[in-house]
A tleap script that builds the chain and sets N, CA, C and O, in Angstrom:
source leaprc.protein.ff14SB
mol = sequence {
  NMET MET SER LYS SER GLU HIE ARG ILE GLU
  VAL GLY VAL LYS THR ALA TYR LEU ASP ASN
  GLN SER ALA PRO GLU ALA ASN ARG TYR VAL
  PHE ALA TYR THR ILE THR ILE THR ASN THR
  GLY SER VAL PRO ALA ARG LEU LEU THR ARG
  HIE TRP ILE ILE THR ASP ALA ASN ASN LYS
  VAL GLN GLU VAL ARG GLY ASP GLY VAL VAL
  GLY GLU GLN PRO TYR LEU GLU PRO GLY MET
  SER PHE GLU TYR THR SER GLY ALA MET ILE
  GLU THR PRO VAL GLY SER MET ARG GLY SER
  TYR GLN MET VAL ALA ASP ASP GLY THR HIE
  PHE ASP ALA ASP ILE PRO ALA PHE SER LEU
  SER ILE PRO ARG THR LEU CHIE
}
set mol.1.N position { 0.856 -1.196 0.000 }
set mol.1.CA position { 0.000 0.000 0.000 }
set mol.1.C position { 0.885 1.237 0.000 }
set mol.1.O position { 1.715 1.415 0.892 }
set mol.2.N position { 0.710 2.080 -0.988 }
set mol.2.CA position { 1.554 3.276 -1.037 }
set mol.2.C position { 0.943 4.384 -0.183 }
set mol.2.O position { -0.275 4.488 -0.036 }
set mol.3.N position { 1.821 5.195 0.367 }
set mol.3.CA position { 1.301 6.349 1.113 }
set mol.3.C position { 1.141 7.502 0.143 }
set mol.3.O position { 1.901 7.641 -0.815 }
set mol.4.N position { 0.156 8.313 0.402 }
set mol.4.CA position { -0.153 9.432 -0.489 }
set mol.4.C position { 1.025 10.389 -0.609 }
set mol.4.O position { 1.215 11.002 -1.659 }
set mol.5.N position { 1.817 10.524 0.446 }
set mol.5.CA position { 2.863 11.549 0.429 }
set mol.5.C position { 3.999 11.214 -0.530 }
set mol.5.O position { 4.745 12.103 -0.939 }
set mol.6.N position { 4.138 9.926 -0.899 }
set mol.6.CA position { 5.217 9.569 -1.817 }
set mol.6.C position { 4.943 10.058 -3.228 }
set mol.6.O position { 5.844 10.528 -3.924 }
set mol.7.N position { 3.682 9.940 -3.644 }
set mol.7.CA position { 3.319 10.249 -5.023 }
set mol.7.C position { 2.284 11.366 -5.014 }
set mol.7.O position { 1.082 11.118 -4.917 }
set mol.8.N position { 2.770 12.593 -5.116 }
set mol.8.CA position { 1.836 13.712 -5.084 }
set mol.8.C position { 2.318 14.800 -6.037 }
set mol.8.O position { 3.464 15.245 -5.981 }
set mol.9.N position { 1.410 15.210 -6.907 }
set mol.9.CA position { 1.694 16.260 -7.878 }
set mol.9.C position { 0.650 17.349 -7.683 }
set mol.9.O position { -0.548 17.065 -7.642 }
set mol.10.N position { 1.098 18.589 -7.564 }
set mol.10.CA position { 0.156 19.701 -7.490 }
set mol.10.C position { 0.163 20.439 -8.811 }
set mol.10.O position { 1.212 20.631 -9.426 }
set mol.11.N position { -1.023 20.852 -9.243 }
set mol.11.CA position { -1.175 21.516 -10.531 }
set mol.11.C position { -1.783 22.893 -10.308 }
set mol.11.O position { -2.859 23.016 -9.723 }
set mol.12.N position { -1.092 23.926 -10.776 }
set mol.12.CA position { -1.609 25.295 -10.710 }
set mol.12.C position { -1.886 25.796 -12.119 }
set mol.12.O position { -1.202 25.413 -13.068 }
set mol.13.N position { -2.898 26.659 -12.249 }
set mol.13.CA position { -3.335 27.105 -13.569 }
set mol.13.C position { -3.561 28.611 -13.597 }
set mol.13.O position { -4.127 29.182 -12.665 }
set mol.14.N position { -3.110 29.247 -14.681 }
set mol.14.CA position { -3.474 30.637 -14.985 }
set mol.14.C position { -4.017 30.644 -16.404 }
set mol.14.O position { -3.485 29.957 -17.275 }
set mol.15.N position { -5.074 31.417 -16.644 }
set mol.15.CA position { -5.644 31.457 -17.990 }
set mol.15.C position { -5.648 32.881 -18.530 }
set mol.15.O position { -5.597 33.851 -17.774 }
set mol.16.N position { -5.709 32.985 -19.855 }
set mol.16.CA position { -5.803 34.288 -20.513 }
set mol.16.C position { -6.630 34.130 -21.782 }
set mol.16.O position { -6.517 33.129 -22.490 }
set mol.17.N position { -7.458 35.124 -22.057 }
set mol.17.CA position { -8.250 35.145 -23.291 }
set mol.17.C position { -7.398 35.761 -24.387 }
set mol.17.O position { -6.796 36.816 -24.190 }
set mol.18.N position { -7.346 35.111 -25.535 }
set mol.18.CA position { -6.534 35.603 -26.654 }
set mol.18.C position { -7.445 36.307 -27.656 }
set mol.18.O position { -7.937 35.711 -28.614 }
set mol.19.N position { -7.647 37.575 -27.401 }
set mol.19.CA position { -8.535 38.394 -28.222 }
set mol.19.C position { -8.124 38.364 -29.690 }
set mol.19.O position { -8.973 38.256 -30.574 }
set mol.20.N position { -6.808 38.461 -29.951 }
set mol.20.CA position { -6.321 38.571 -31.331 }
set mol.20.C position { -6.469 37.273 -32.124 }
set mol.20.O position { -6.380 37.287 -33.351 }
set mol.21.N position { -6.697 36.139 -31.428 }
set mol.21.CA position { -6.881 34.866 -32.145 }
set mol.21.C position { -8.344 34.435 -32.152 }
set mol.21.O position { -8.705 33.441 -32.781 }
set mol.22.N position { -9.175 35.185 -31.453 }
set mol.22.CA position { -10.577 34.806 -31.330 }
set mol.22.C position { -11.424 35.534 -32.366 }
set mol.22.O position { -11.047 36.595 -32.864 }
set mol.23.N position { -12.576 34.944 -32.682 }
set mol.23.CA position { -13.521 35.538 -33.621 }
set mol.23.C position { -14.924 35.271 -33.075 }
set mol.23.O position { -15.590 34.325 -33.498 }
set mol.24.N position { -15.371 36.113 -32.129 }
set mol.24.CA position { -16.669 35.876 -31.506 }
set mol.24.C position { -17.809 35.755 -32.516 }
set mol.24.O position { -18.748 34.989 -32.296 }
set mol.25.N position { -17.739 36.498 -33.613 }
set mol.25.CA position { -18.808 36.437 -34.616 }
set mol.25.C position { -18.859 35.055 -35.279 }
set mol.25.O position { -19.879 34.679 -35.857 }
set mol.26.N position { -17.765 34.307 -35.194 }
set mol.26.CA position { -17.716 32.951 -35.750 }
set mol.26.C position { -17.737 31.894 -34.636 }
set mol.26.O position { -17.395 30.734 -34.867 }
set mol.27.N position { -18.139 32.305 -33.431 }
set mol.27.CA position { -18.168 31.397 -32.282 }
set mol.27.C position { -16.807 30.735 -32.045 }
set mol.27.O position { -16.710 29.531 -31.810 }
set mol.28.N position { -15.778 31.553 -32.113 }
set mol.28.CA position { -14.420 31.054 -31.898 }
set mol.28.C position { -13.786 31.872 -30.768 }
set mol.28.O position { -13.493 33.057 -30.926 }
set mol.29.N position { -13.585 31.216 -29.643 }
set mol.29.CA position { -12.999 31.864 -28.464 }
set mol.29.C position { -11.750 31.076 -28.089 }
set mol.29.O position { -11.813 29.888 -27.773 }
set mol.30.N position { -10.608 31.770 -28.134 }
set mol.30.CA position { -9.331 31.101 -27.916 }
set mol.30.C position { -8.732 31.565 -26.588 }
set mol.30.O position { -8.679 32.758 -26.288 }
set mol.31.N position { -8.292 30.598 -25.816 }
set mol.31.CA position { -7.714 30.868 -24.503 }
set mol.31.C position { -6.340 30.225 -24.405 }
set mol.31.O position { -6.096 29.155 -24.964 }
set mol.32.N position { -5.446 30.897 -23.683 }
set mol.32.CA position { -4.167 30.288 -23.324 }
set mol.32.C position { -4.270 29.888 -21.861 }
set mol.32.O position { -4.934 30.549 -21.062 }
set mol.33.N position { -3.604 28.801 -21.532 }
set mol.33.CA position { -3.519 28.442 -20.119 }
set mol.33.C position { -2.079 28.074 -19.806 }
set mol.33.O position { -1.413 27.381 -20.576 }
set mol.34.N position { -1.615 28.550 -18.664 }
set mol.34.CA position { -0.269 28.250 -18.198 }
set mol.34.C position { -0.404 27.324 -17.000 }
set mol.34.O position { -1.061 27.654 -16.013 }
set mol.35.N position { 0.221 26.173 -17.100 }
set mol.35.CA position { 0.135 25.142 -16.078 }
set mol.35.C position { 1.476 25.035 -15.370 }
set mol.35.O position { 2.529 25.011 -16.007 }
set mol.36.N position { 1.425 24.972 -14.057 }
set mol.36.CA position { 2.617 24.676 -13.271 }
set mol.36.C position { 2.387 23.349 -12.565 }
set mol.36.O position { 1.460 23.207 -11.768 }
set mol.37.N position { 3.243 22.383 -12.868 }
set mol.37.CA position { 3.160 21.042 -12.286 }
set mol.37.C position { 4.303 20.939 -11.277 }
set mol.37.O position { 5.466 21.104 -11.644 }
set mol.38.N position { 3.984 20.668 -10.011 }
set mol.38.CA position { 5.005 20.586 -8.969 }
set mol.38.C position { 4.941 19.223 -8.301 }
set mol.38.O position { 3.874 18.760 -7.900 }
set mol.39.N position { 6.098 18.592 -8.188 }
set mol.39.CA position { 6.173 17.316 -7.480 }
set mol.39.C position { 6.292 17.605 -5.987 }
set mol.39.O position { 7.366 17.959 -5.500 }
set mol.40.N position { 5.183 17.451 -5.264 }
set mol.40.CA position { 5.189 17.692 -3.819 }
set mol.40.C position { 5.324 16.379 -3.047 }
set mol.40.O position { 5.220 16.352 -1.821 }
set mol.41.N position { 5.558 15.290 -3.785 }
set mol.41.CA position { 5.769 14.000 -3.142 }
set mol.41.C position { 7.241 13.778 -2.834 }
set mol.41.O position { 8.054 14.697 -2.938 }
set mol.42.N position { 7.577 12.548 -2.454 }
set mol.42.CA position { 8.956 12.241 -2.068 }
set mol.42.C position { 9.678 11.362 -3.086 }
set mol.42.O position { 10.840 11.006 -2.890 }
set mol.43.N position { 8.978 11.007 -4.191 }
set mol.43.CA position { 9.572 10.136 -5.211 }
set mol.43.C position { 9.573 10.864 -6.548 }
set mol.43.O position { 8.549 11.422 -6.940 }
set mol.44.N position { 10.715 10.873 -7.267 }
set mol.44.CA position { 10.731 11.483 -8.602 }
set mol.44.C position { 9.714 10.795 -9.514 }
set mol.44.O position { 9.452 9.599 -9.384 }
set mol.45.N position { 9.143 11.578 -10.443 }
set mol.45.CA position { 8.129 11.021 -11.334 }
set mol.45.C position { 8.184 11.709 -12.689 }
set mol.45.O position { 8.584 12.867 -12.806 }
set mol.46.N position { 7.768 10.960 -13.714 }
set mol.46.CA position { 7.702 11.492 -15.077 }
set mol.46.C position { 6.257 11.569 -15.521 }
set mol.46.O position { 5.463 10.666 -15.255 }
set mol.47.N position { 5.921 12.661 -16.203 }
set mol.47.CA position { 4.603 12.811 -16.800 }
set mol.47.C position { 4.609 12.059 -18.127 }
set mol.47.O position { 5.406 12.360 -19.015 }
set mol.48.N position { 3.719 11.081 -18.256 }
set mol.48.CA position { 3.674 10.270 -19.480 }
set mol.48.C position { 2.643 10.790 -20.474 }
set mol.48.O position { 2.960 11.053 -21.634 }
set mol.49.N position { 1.412 10.934 -20.009 }
set mol.49.CA position { 0.328 11.324 -20.903 }
set mol.49.C position { -0.595 12.311 -20.205 }
set mol.49.O position { -0.519 12.526 -18.996 }
set mol.50.N position { -1.476 12.907 -21.019 }
set mol.50.CA position { -2.437 13.869 -20.486 }
set mol.50.C position { -3.834 13.491 -20.966 }
set mol.50.O position { -4.004 12.856 -22.007 }
set mol.51.N position { -4.818 13.895 -20.186 }
set mol.51.CA position { -6.223 13.706 -20.557 }
set mol.51.C position { -6.972 14.965 -20.137 }
set mol.51.O position { -7.064 15.280 -18.951 }
set mol.52.N position { -7.508 15.681 -21.126 }
set mol.52.CA position { -8.262 16.914 -20.868 }
set mol.52.C position { -9.724 16.705 -21.219 }
set mol.52.O position { -10.056 15.993 -22.167 }
set mol.53.N position { -10.588 17.334 -20.445 }
set mol.53.CA position { -12.008 17.406 -20.758 }
set mol.53.C position { -12.360 18.889 -20.808 }
set mol.53.O position { -12.328 19.584 -19.792 }
set mol.54.N position { -12.696 19.358 -22.004 }
set mol.54.CA position { -12.979 20.776 -22.228 }
set mol.54.C position { -14.465 20.901 -22.529 }
set mol.54.O position { -14.973 20.262 -23.451 }
set mol.55.N position { -15.160 21.721 -21.753 }
set mol.55.CA position { -16.608 21.847 -21.891 }
set mol.55.C position { -16.968 23.309 -22.121 }
set mol.55.O position { -16.518 24.181 -21.378 }
set mol.56.N position { -17.779 23.585 -23.148 }
set mol.56.CA position { -18.201 24.973 -23.361 }
set mol.56.C position { -19.571 25.196 -22.727 }
set mol.56.O position { -20.144 24.287 -22.127 }
set mol.57.N position { -20.086 26.411 -22.865 }
set mol.57.CA position { -21.341 26.775 -22.199 }
set mol.57.C position { -22.544 26.055 -22.799 }
set mol.57.O position { -23.615 26.026 -22.191 }
set mol.58.N position { -22.376 25.470 -23.994 }
set mol.58.CA position { -23.449 24.680 -24.593 }
set mol.58.C position { -23.337 23.203 -24.210 }
set mol.58.O position { -24.030 22.350 -24.764 }
set mol.59.N position { -22.459 22.922 -23.262 }
set mol.59.CA position { -22.171 21.546 -22.831 }
set mol.59.C position { -21.593 20.679 -23.943 }
set mol.59.O position { -21.729 19.455 -23.921 }
set mol.60.N position { -20.947 21.320 -24.914 }
set mol.60.CA position { -20.205 20.562 -25.921 }
set mol.60.C position { -18.865 20.172 -25.301 }
set mol.60.O position { -18.127 21.024 -24.806 }
set mol.61.N position { -18.564 18.889 -25.334 }
set mol.61.CA position { -17.366 18.381 -24.669 }
set mol.61.C position { -16.330 17.946 -25.701 }
set mol.61.O position { -16.641 17.220 -26.645 }
set mol.62.N position { -15.096 18.403 -25.504 }
set mol.62.CA position { -13.967 17.908 -26.294 }
set mol.62.C position { -13.069 17.142 -25.329 }
set mol.62.O position { -12.734 17.638 -24.254 }
set mol.63.N position { -12.687 15.944 -25.716 }
set mol.63.CA position { -11.725 15.206 -24.912 }
set mol.63.C position { -10.420 15.150 -25.675 }
set mol.63.O position { -10.393 14.858 -26.871 }
set mol.64.N position { -9.338 15.433 -24.971 }
set mol.64.CA position { -8.018 15.443 -25.588 }
set mol.64.C position { -7.123 14.500 -24.795 }
set mol.64.O position { -6.975 14.632 -23.580 }
set mol.65.N position { -6.531 13.546 -25.507 }
set mol.65.CA position { -5.569 12.644 -24.882 }
set mol.65.C position { -4.302 12.687 -25.712 }
set mol.65.O position { -4.354 12.828 -26.934 }
set mol.66.N position { -3.173 12.567 -25.049 }
set mol.66.CA position { -1.937 12.545 -25.816 }
set mol.66.C position { -0.742 12.295 -24.932 }
set mol.66.O position { -0.836 12.274 -23.705 }
set mol.67.N position { 0.389 12.107 -25.592 }
set mol.67.CA position { 1.637 11.895 -24.873 }
set mol.67.C position { 2.182 13.224 -24.393 }
set mol.67.O position { 2.232 14.197 -25.145 }
set mol.68.N position { 2.590 13.256 -23.129 }
set mol.68.CA position { 3.295 14.408 -22.588 }
set mol.68.C position { 2.521 15.713 -22.681 }
set mol.68.O position { 1.303 15.733 -22.861 }
set mol.69.N position { 3.265 16.794 -22.551 }
set mol.69.CA position { 2.724 18.153 -22.666 }
set mol.69.C position { 3.696 18.959 -23.510 }
set mol.69.O position { 4.909 18.855 -23.329 }
set mol.70.N position { 3.180 19.755 -24.423 }
set mol.70.CA position { 3.983 20.557 -25.359 }
set mol.70.C position { 5.202 19.784 -25.890 }
set mol.70.O position { 6.309 20.317 -25.966 }
set mol.71.N position { 4.970 18.518 -26.252 }
set mol.71.CA position { 6.033 17.716 -26.841 }
set mol.71.C position { 7.064 17.192 -25.864 }
set mol.71.O position { 8.077 16.631 -26.281 }
set mol.72.N position { 6.831 17.363 -24.581 }
set mol.72.CA position { 7.786 16.896 -23.575 }
set mol.72.C position { 7.121 15.957 -22.601 }
set mol.72.O position { 5.903 15.980 -22.423 }
set mol.73.N position { 7.934 15.128 -21.971 }
set mol.73.CA position { 7.471 14.283 -20.864 }
set mol.73.C position { 8.347 14.643 -19.668 }
set mol.73.O position { 9.316 13.950 -19.359 }
set mol.74.N position { 7.985 15.753 -18.992 }
set mol.74.CA position { 8.881 16.278 -17.951 }
set mol.74.C position { 9.105 15.295 -16.803 }
set mol.74.O position { 8.191 14.606 -16.349 }
set mol.75.N position { 10.351 15.261 -16.358 }
set mol.75.CA position { 10.767 14.431 -15.220 }
set mol.75.C position { 10.947 15.371 -14.038 }
set mol.75.O position { 11.720 16.326 -14.099 }
set mol.76.N position { 10.223 15.086 -12.963 }
set mol.76.CA position { 10.216 15.997 -11.817 }
set mol.76.C position { 10.770 15.321 -10.579 }
set mol.76.O position { 10.185 14.377 -10.048 }
set mol.77.N position { 11.914 15.825 -10.130 }
set mol.77.CA position { 12.434 15.420 -8.822 }
set mol.77.C position { 11.506 16.023 -7.761 }
set mol.77.O position { 10.807 16.996 -8.043 }
set mol.78.N position { 11.488 15.461 -6.547 }
set mol.78.CA position { 10.688 16.077 -5.485 }
set mol.78.C position { 11.051 17.556 -5.328 }
set mol.78.O position { 12.226 17.920 -5.277 }
set mol.79.N position { 10.021 18.396 -5.253 }
set mol.79.CA position { 10.241 19.838 -5.097 }
set mol.79.C position { 10.392 20.588 -6.408 }
set mol.79.O position { 10.339 21.817 -6.424 }
set mol.80.N position { 10.581 19.869 -7.510 }
set mol.80.CA position { 10.751 20.531 -8.796 }
set mol.80.C position { 9.410 20.844 -9.443 }
set mol.80.O position { 8.406 20.174 -9.203 }
set mol.81.N position { 9.427 21.900 -10.283 }
set mol.81.CA position { 8.229 22.284 -11.025 }
set mol.81.C position { 8.542 22.324 -12.512 }
set mol.81.O position { 9.688 22.506 -12.921 }
set mol.82.N position { 7.503 22.151 -13.304 }
set mol.82.CA position { 7.587 22.311 -14.762 }
set mol.82.C position { 6.420 23.201 -15.157 }
set mol.82.O position { 5.277 22.963 -14.766 }
set mol.83.N position { 6.727 24.237 -15.942 }
set mol.83.CA position { 5.665 25.153 -16.363 }
set mol.83.C position { 5.591 25.163 -17.878 }
set mol.83.O position { 6.615 25.157 -18.561 }
set mol.84.N position { 4.364 25.180 -18.401 }
set mol.84.CA position { 4.186 25.285 -19.841 }
set mol.84.C position { 2.898 26.037 -20.138 }
set mol.84.O position { 2.007 26.146 -19.296 }
set mol.85.N position { 2.829 26.549 -21.351 }
set mol.85.CA position { 1.623 27.249 -21.794 }
set mol.85.C position { 1.093 26.564 -23.040 }
set mol.85.O position { 1.850 26.225 -23.949 }
set mol.86.N position { -0.215 26.366 -23.069 }
set mol.86.CA position { -0.862 25.777 -24.229 }
set mol.86.C position { -2.159 26.540 -24.457 }
set mol.86.O position { -2.397 27.574 -23.833 }
set mol.87.N position { -2.990 26.029 -25.347 }
set mol.87.CA position { -4.206 26.762 -25.663 }
set mol.87.C position { -5.385 25.854 -25.903 }
set mol.87.O position { -5.245 24.647 -26.103 }
set mol.88.N position { -6.562 26.475 -25.877 }
set mol.88.CA position { -7.803 25.752 -26.150 }
set mol.88.C position { -8.741 26.684 -26.889 }
set mol.88.O position { -8.724 27.897 -26.677 }
set mol.89.N position { -9.560 26.110 -27.757 }
set mol.89.CA position { -10.553 26.902 -28.474 }
set mol.89.C position { -11.925 26.321 -28.174 }
set mol.89.O position { -12.132 25.111 -28.265 }
set mol.90.N position { -12.864 27.196 -27.815 }
set mol.90.CA position { -14.236 26.763 -27.570 }
set mol.90.C position { -15.180 27.673 -28.353 }
set mol.90.O position { -14.765 28.704 -28.884 }
set mol.91.N position { -16.442 27.283 -28.419 }
set mol.91.CA position { -17.421 28.015 -29.236 }
set mol.91.C position { -18.255 29.009 -28.435 }
set mol.91.O position { -19.139 29.661 -28.991 }
set mol.92.N position { -17.987 29.133 -27.147 }
set mol.92.CA position { -18.743 30.056 -26.297 }
set mol.92.C position { -17.771 30.922 -25.505 }
set mol.92.O position { -16.608 30.551 -25.349 }
set mol.93.N position { -18.233 32.090 -24.993 }
set mol.93.CA position { -17.327 32.989 -24.270 }
set mol.93.C position { -16.864 32.433 -22.925 }
set mol.93.O position { -15.898 32.924 -22.342 }
set mol.94.N position { -17.554 31.411 -22.444 }
set mol.94.CA position { -17.219 30.824 -21.149 }
set mol.94.C position { -17.197 29.307 -21.286 }
set mol.94.O position { -18.027 28.724 -21.984 }
set mol.95.N position { -16.263 28.688 -20.630 }
set mol.95.CA position { -16.195 27.233 -20.613 }
set mol.95.C position { -15.348 26.788 -19.443 }
set mol.95.O position { -14.969 27.592 -18.592 }
set mol.96.N position { -15.051 25.492 -19.407 }
set mol.96.CA position { -14.204 24.991 -18.330 }
set mol.96.C position { -13.332 23.858 -18.841 }
set mol.96.O position { -13.629 23.218 -19.849 }
set mol.97.N position { -12.256 23.632 -18.120 }
set mol.97.CA position { -11.349 22.528 -18.426 }
set mol.97.C position { -11.016 21.806 -17.134 }
set mol.97.O position { -10.918 22.413 -16.067 }
set mol.98.N position { -10.844 20.502 -17.252 }
set mol.98.CA position { -10.327 19.711 -16.140 }
set mol.98.C position { -9.664 18.502 -16.755 }
set mol.98.O position { -9.783 18.268 -17.958 }
set mol.99.N position { -8.971 17.738 -15.947 }
set mol.99.CA position { -8.340 16.559 -16.506 }
set mol.99.C position { -7.370 15.925 -15.543 }
set mol.99.O position { -7.471 16.076 -14.326 }
set mol.100.N position { -6.414 15.202 -16.132 }
set mol.100.CA position { -5.407 14.545 -15.312 }
set mol.100.C position { -4.162 14.280 -16.148 }
set mol.100.O position { -4.201 14.196 -17.376 }
set mol.101.N position { -3.058 14.153 -15.422 }
set mol.101.CA position { -1.798 13.716 -16.021 }
set mol.101.C position { -1.525 12.313 -15.508 }
set mol.101.O position { -1.686 12.033 -14.320 }
set mol.102.N position { -1.112 11.436 -16.406 }
set mol.102.CA position { -0.759 10.087 -16.003 }
set mol.102.C position { 0.750 10.077 -15.771 }
set mol.102.O position { 1.534 10.397 -16.665 }
set mol.103.N position { 1.132 9.708 -14.568 }
set mol.103.CA position { 2.518 9.805 -14.124 }
set mol.103.C position { 3.075 8.411 -13.861 }
set mol.103.O position { 2.324 7.467 -13.616 }
set mol.104.N position { 4.403 8.290 -13.916 }
set mol.104.CA position { 5.055 7.079 -13.422 }
set mol.104.C position { 6.204 7.531 -12.521 }
set mol.104.O position { 7.026 8.366 -12.897 }
set mol.105.N position { 6.233 6.954 -11.329 }
set mol.105.CA position { 7.271 7.298 -10.357 }
set mol.105.C position { 8.486 6.397 -10.558 }
set mol.105.O position { 8.390 5.344 -11.187 }
set mol.106.N position { 9.617 6.814 -10.024 }
set mol.106.CA position { 10.848 6.033 -10.139 }
set mol.106.C position { 10.717 4.646 -9.513 }
set mol.106.O position { 11.450 3.728 -9.881 }
set mol.107.N position { 9.787 4.490 -8.570 }
set mol.107.CA position { 9.613 3.173 -7.953 }
set mol.107.C position { 8.673 2.281 -8.769 }
set mol.107.O position { 8.309 1.191 -8.329 }
set mol.108.N position { 8.278 2.755 -9.970 }
set mol.108.CA position { 7.446 1.951 -10.850 }
set mol.108.C position { 5.952 2.162 -10.670 }
set mol.108.O position { 5.153 1.598 -11.417 }
set mol.109.N position { 5.567 2.964 -9.691 }
set mol.109.CA position { 4.147 3.214 -9.434 }
set mol.109.C position { 3.565 4.149 -10.491 }
set mol.109.O position { 4.112 5.221 -10.753 }
set mol.110.N position { 2.456 3.737 -11.091 }
set mol.110.CA position { 1.712 4.607 -11.998 }
set mol.110.C position { 0.606 5.279 -11.191 }
set mol.110.O position { -0.089 4.626 -10.412 }
set mol.111.N position { 0.448 6.576 -11.381 }
set mol.111.CA position { -0.613 7.281 -10.663 }
set mol.111.C position { -1.077 8.469 -11.490 }
set mol.111.O position { -0.365 8.937 -12.378 }
set mol.112.N position { -2.277 8.953 -11.191 }
set mol.112.CA position { -2.841 10.105 -11.891 }
set mol.112.C position { -2.674 11.346 -11.032 }
set mol.112.O position { -2.884 11.316 -9.819 }
set mol.113.N position { -2.294 12.435 -11.681 }
set mol.113.CA position { -2.275 13.744 -11.026 }
set mol.113.C position { -3.495 14.497 -11.540 }
set mol.113.O position { -3.585 14.818 -12.725 }
set mol.114.N position { -4.433 14.776 -10.638 }
set mol.114.CA position { -5.658 15.465 -11.047 }
set mol.114.C position { -5.388 16.920 -11.379 }
set mol.114.O position { -4.613 17.597 -10.704 }
set mol.115.N position { -6.043 17.389 -12.434 }
set mol.115.CA position { -6.012 18.810 -12.777 }
set mol.115.C position { -7.384 19.342 -12.369 }
set mol.115.O position { -8.389 19.013 -13.000 }
set mol.116.N position { -7.432 20.160 -11.321 }
set mol.116.CA position { -8.740 20.643 -10.872 }
set mol.116.C position { -9.410 21.479 -11.959 }
set mol.116.O position { -8.735 22.123 -12.763 }
set mol.117.N position { -10.716 21.463 -11.977 }
set mol.117.CA position { -11.460 22.230 -12.982 }
set mol.117.C position { -11.124 23.714 -12.856 }
set mol.117.O position { -11.008 24.249 -11.753 }
set mol.118.N position { -10.971 24.362 -14.000 }
set mol.118.CA position { -10.785 25.815 -14.022 }
set mol.118.C position { -11.612 26.375 -15.161 }
set mol.118.O position { -11.937 25.678 -16.122 }
set mol.119.N position { -11.948 27.666 -15.031 }
set mol.119.CA position { -12.837 28.230 -16.044 }
set mol.119.C position { -12.058 29.000 -17.090 }
set mol.119.O position { -11.002 29.576 -16.827 }
set mol.120.N position { -12.622 28.987 -18.290 }
set mol.120.CA position { -12.164 29.813 -19.399 }
set mol.120.C position { -13.262 30.861 -19.563 }
set mol.120.O position { -14.429 30.519 -19.759 }
set mol.121.N position { -12.890 32.124 -19.484 }
set mol.121.CA position { -13.921 33.162 -19.535 }
set mol.121.C position { -13.328 34.441 -20.104 }
set mol.121.O position { -12.248 34.877 -19.707 }
set mol.122.N position { -14.061 35.035 -21.048 }
set mol.122.CA position { -13.541 36.284 -21.605 }
set mol.122.C position { -13.718 37.396 -20.575 }
set mol.122.O position { -14.685 37.384 -19.814 }
set mol.123.N position { -12.799 38.354 -20.544 }
set mol.123.CA position { -12.899 39.453 -19.563 }
set mol.123.C position { -14.202 40.225 -19.755 }
set mol.123.O position { -14.673 40.396 -20.880 }
set mol.124.N position { -14.766 40.677 -18.670 }
set mol.124.CA position { -16.044 41.400 -18.714 }
set mol.124.C position { -15.976 42.619 -19.632 }
set mol.124.O position { -16.971 42.968 -20.266 }
set mol.125.N position { -14.836 43.257 -19.708 }
set mol.125.CA position { -14.704 44.475 -20.511 }
set mol.125.C position { -14.918 44.224 -21.996 }
set mol.125.O position { -15.179 45.166 -22.744 }
set mol.126.N position { -14.813 42.962 -22.441 }
set mol.126.CA position { -14.942 42.658 -23.859 }
set mol.126.C position { -16.361 42.262 -24.245 }
set mol.126.O position { -16.644 42.067 -25.427 }
set mol.127.N position { -17.255 42.139 -23.271 }
set mol.127.CA position { -18.628 41.716 -23.597 }
set mol.127.C position { -19.341 42.808 -24.380 }
set mol.127.O position { -20.505 42.646 -24.747 }
savepdb mol mol.pdb
quit
């Protein structure tokens, strides 16, 4: 039985609306998100794959699965962080994203790092 403290990844998120890439008249809203992944456990781990669930205000769901993030499979020693920025496009001014990263620790344990739900929303000034 593994203890939770050995395998723990914290995920922080910042989002931004990309006005210059969006076309509201065509139901195209583009957002950037910056993710910080921190190994708060005691065992080094590598991020293998990602699974995103992106939902717009019409409850249209896009699921995205793939290897790594931005073409990398970051290896995180305890206490280390990896930050990257990516993007998402939805058809409504507001939506949400959540998901998980599939990790493997140096001790061979596979575990999921949850990405808590966060919202994608255009700034009020642009409405």
